[in-house]
C-alpha positions as CSV (number, residue, x, y, z in Angstrom):
1,M,133.0,85.0,115.6
2,N,130.7,86.1,113.3
3,S,129.7,90.0,112.9
4,I,126.6,91.6,111.5
5,D,126.4,94.9,109.7
6,I,124.0,96.4,111.9
7,A,123.5,99.6,109.7
8,A,122.8,97.3,106.6
9,I,119.9,95.8,108.8
10,T,118.4,98.9,110.0
11,V,118.7,101.1,107.0
12,P,115.8,100.5,104.7
13,H,115.8,100.2,101.1
14,F,113.2,101.2,98.4
15,V,112.2,100.4,95.0
16,L,109.7,102.0,92.6
17,R,107.7,99.1,91.0
18,F,106.2,99.3,87.9
19,R,103.7,96.5,87.4
20,S,102.8,95.1,84.1
21,L,99.2,95.4,82.8
22,R,99.7,92.4,80.8
23,P,98.6,89.0,82.4
24,K,102.4,87.7,81.7
25,G,104.2,90.9,81.7
26,L,107.1,91.3,84.0
27,S,107.1,94.1,86.5
28,L,110.3,96.6,86.6
29,A,111.8,97.8,89.5
30,F,114.3,100.9,90.2
31,P,116.2,102.1,93.6
32,C,114.4,104.9,95.0
33,N,114.2,106.9,98.4
34,D,111.0,106.8,100.6
35,R,109.3,109.0,98.4
36,G,109.7,107.3,95.3
37,C,112.4,109.6,93.7
38,V,114.8,107.7,91.6
39,D,118.4,108.8,91.0
40,M,118.4,108.9,87.2
41,D,122.2,109.7,87.1
42,A,122.9,106.6,89.5
43,L,121.1,104.4,86.8
44,G,123.4,102.6,84.3
45,D,122.1,103.1,80.3
46,G,120.0,100.1,80.1
47,L,118.3,100.9,83.5
48,L,117.9,104.4,82.7
49,R,116.0,103.7,79.2
50,S,114.1,101.1,81.0
51,Y,113.0,103.5,83.6
52,L,112.3,106.2,81.2
53,Y,110.4,103.8,78.9
54,A,108.1,102.6,81.8
55,R,107.3,106.0,82.9
56,A,106.4,106.7,79.2
57,V,104.0,104.0,78.8
58,I,102.0,104.0,82.3
59,G,98.5,103.2,81.5
60,A,99.3,101.6,78.2
61,E,101.9,98.8,79.3
62,Y,102.4,99.6,83.0
63,D,100.4,100.6,86.0
64,R,101.2,103.6,88.2
65,P,104.3,102.8,90.1
66,S,104.2,101.9,93.9
67,V,107.0,102.4,96.5
68,E,108.1,99.4,98.2
69,L,110.3,98.2,100.8
70,S,113.2,96.4,99.2
71,L,114.5,92.8,100.6
72,R,118.3,93.3,99.4
C-alpha cells in the first residue's frame, strides 16, 4: 500500500526569484515565506553570498524580485 504525505501537498512553499536582466543570464531563487522574507540564517554560505549579491545589484544585473510558488 502506498502512502501520501498530505502535509507536504497542502503546505505551500515559496521562493524569492531574481530574474536576470541579461538575455542569457540565469535567474536566482531563494526559499522564503509568502511575503518574500528570506531566512538568511538558514542559507548556507554560498547561497547567502548569492542572495546578498542579487539584492545589491537589483537594477544593474537583476530585476526586482518576485515571490513565486515553488514546485518542490
